[in-house]
N, C-alpha and C positions, 0 to 999 in steps of 0.2 A: 358737411359744414351746414350749420343752420344759422341763417342771418338774424341779427337783431335789428338792423336798420336796412332799409331798401330805398334806393333812389329811383325816381322816374323822370325821364325827360321825353319831350316830344317836339314835333315840328309845329304843333298847335294848329294844324288843319282840322276841319270839322270832324272827319273820321277819327283822327288821332285823339282829340279831346273826349269823344264818346268812349273810345277804348280805354283811356286813362280812368275815366269814371267807373267803368265796369270792373277794371282790375282793382281799384281802390275798394269798391264795395265787397269784393271777395276776400281781401287780405287785411283790411284796416284794423281788425281786432287781434291780429296775430303778430304784427310787426310794426315797428315805427317807420313811417313813410316820409320821405323828403322829396320835394319837387324842385325843378329848376324854376326860376322866376317867371318866365313866360307861361309855362304850364300852370304854375301856381296862381297866376292872375286869372286864368280861365276857370280853375277848379275851386280855389279857396279852401279854407279849413285845415290846411297842412302847412308845415314849415317850408319856406322857399329859400334855397341857397344856390348861388351860381355853381355850375359844374366844377369849376376850378377849385372851389372851396369845399366840395362834398367829401365827407369822410364816412362812406357807407360800406356795408359788407357786400352788396351786389347792386348793380345798376341796370335797370330795365329801360331800354330805348324803344320808343314808338316812332317808326319811320322807316327809312331805308338804310343802305350801307353807309351813305354819307353821314347820317346821324351818328352812327357808331364811330366812324373815323374821326369826326369832329370831337366826339366825347373822349376818345383815346388821347387826342392831342391836348385836351384841356385838363384831364384828370392829373392830380399831383402825385398820386400813388397808384400802382397797378391794382385795378379793381375788376372783378369778374363782371362781364356784361352778358345780358340776355337780350337779344334783339327780336322785337316783334316786327314782322315784315309788312309795312304799309307802303312800300315803294314798288319799283318795277321789277327788279331782279332779286334783290335780297339774298346775296350769297353769304354774307356775314350774318344777316338777320335770319336766324334759324326757324323761328316760330311763325306759322301762318296765323292770320287774325282769328280764324274760327277756333284755334286751339290755345289762344293767348291766355285766357283766364285759368284754364287747367294747368298750363305750363308754369305760370307764376305761382299758383298754389303749391305745385310740386317743389318749386325753388324755396318757398317759405318753409316747407317741411324738411328741407335739406337738399344740398346739391354738391356735385363734383365740379372741379375746375379743369379746363383744358388750356394748356399754354401754347401760344403761337409766337414764333420767332419774329423779331422786328429788325429793321435795318437802321443802324445808327449812321447819321449823316453829319459830316464835318466839312466846313469850308474855312480854310486857313486855321485859325485858332478858335473859331466859333462853332459850338455844337448846336445844330438845328433840331427841330422836332424829329423823332424817330418815325420811320415809315412802317405801317402795318401791311399795306398792300405794295406800294412801289414808290421809288423816287425816279423822276423823269427829267432828263435834260433835253430841252427842245429849243429851236431857234426862236428868238424874240420877235422876228419879222416873218409874216406869212410868206410862203413860196420861196424862202431862202434856205440854204443848206449849211450845215455845220461840218467842220473838219476836226476830228478828235482822235486821241489815242487812249486805249484801255489797257491798264496793267493790273495783273493779279499778283499780289505779294512781290511787287517790284519788277515783275517780268512782263514784257509787252505781249499782249494777246492779239491785238488788232489795231491798225490805223486805217481810218476810213472817212469818207464823206457820207453824210446821211442827214435825214430830217431831225434825228435825235437818238436818244438811247434810253431804254428802260432798265432799271435795276429792281427786280421784284423778289419778294419773299415767296415761299411756297403758298401762303395764303393769297398773295396777290397774283400768283401764276394763272388764276382763272379770271383775272380782270383785264386791264389794258394790255398786259404782256401777252395774254392768249390771243387777243384780237390782232396783235401785231405779229403773230406767227410763232410765239413762244410755246414751250411745252407745258402741259398741265403736270404739276408736281404735287404729290401727296403731302399734306401738311406735316406729316411725321418725318419727312425727309429733311435732314439737316443740311440745307444748301440754299443758294440764291441763284436767280436766273438773270442773265444779262442779254437783252434783246435789242438789236439795232432797229431803228424806225426808218423804213424805206431807204435802205443803204444803196449807194451808187457803186455797188461792187457785187459781182455775181457770187463770189466765194464767201461773203459775209453771212454768218448764220448765228442763231442764238447759242449761248453757252450756259451750262450749269456748273457752278463752282462751289467748292466746300464753304460752309457757312463761317468757318474760322479764318477765311481769307480776308485780306485787305484789298479792296478794289479801288483803284485810282483812275480818275478820268481827267485827261489833260486836253483842254481846248487849244487848238493849234494856230488859229488865225488871230493876229493882233487886231484890236479895235472892233472885234465882232462880239456882241453880247449874246448870251443865251439865258434861258430861264430854267432854274432848278425848281421843280414842282414836287411837293411831297403829299401823297395821298389825295391829290386834288384840292387840298385845303390850305397849304402854305406854299408861297413862292418867293424866290429870291433871284436877283440878277447875278450872273457869274460871267467871268471873262478869262482870257488866257492867263492873266496874272494870278488867278485863284488856284489854291491847292484844294482839290475836291476829293474826298475820301469816304469810303463806305465800309463799315464793319458790322458784325452782329451786335445788336444792342444788348446791354446787360439785363435790362428789364423787359420781359416778354409782354405781349398782350394776353390778357386773361379772358376766357369766355366760359360761360356756364355750359357744361357738357350736356348735350341732348341726345335723344335716341336716333336722331337723323345723322347717318354716317356720311362720310366724304363722297363716296361713290354714288350713293343715292342722290345726293345734291347735284352731282354732275349730270346724272340722268334726268332729274327733274327740271333743272334750270338751264342746261346747256345743250342737251341733245335734241329735245323737241323743238 
């Protein structure tokens, strides 16, 4: 696929702005460039549109994984993303700063798309933003504990007390879920991971469930609020009265395919 329009967004920190300018100098004669308003105010000379209104063939993000996750929640249609890693870990942001200009030039010449499963989240009749990494249910009060039940396709898996629960995609298995003791799952595996947070139960362990499952979480204590947090970007209060369900989202997250494989990223980012 060869793009006609390319969007660029950044955190607008000093290094980010410099990187945006360098990328624009490399590709401005080959493709139409659209910037988000904050970046556009720093750069000038190109059309500026909010991310939620962008209709581009590919989106280049300058920042960290948080920049990518925010963009995925704002985009109105699935759009391939190429992340330039200006953050600390950058597991979703595949491209190192020193390789950024060459990587974007390759994208302008043509690119392939990699699909990543997302987690659809519903509370009662309300559809919330889909999760690319994870949806987390945690206590709304520090040092307090939740009591909840987890069901898969209507069948009870576990009832426990814990600080919370993480429901992660394979992409998110290397993020919060991994830190909480969950398994690392190859992004090509069609499954989701359910990881208890600090469970008060010796037998409680993470589960890997088929992606076509419907996962239900029931809060069991009346009058006790919890927070449902999606990709660290969106949060909503939930209680025992709420019907909380998770399924595979119809629309996947799209990423520009790079030469950097899954296992190489594990070695580079998580082993050392």
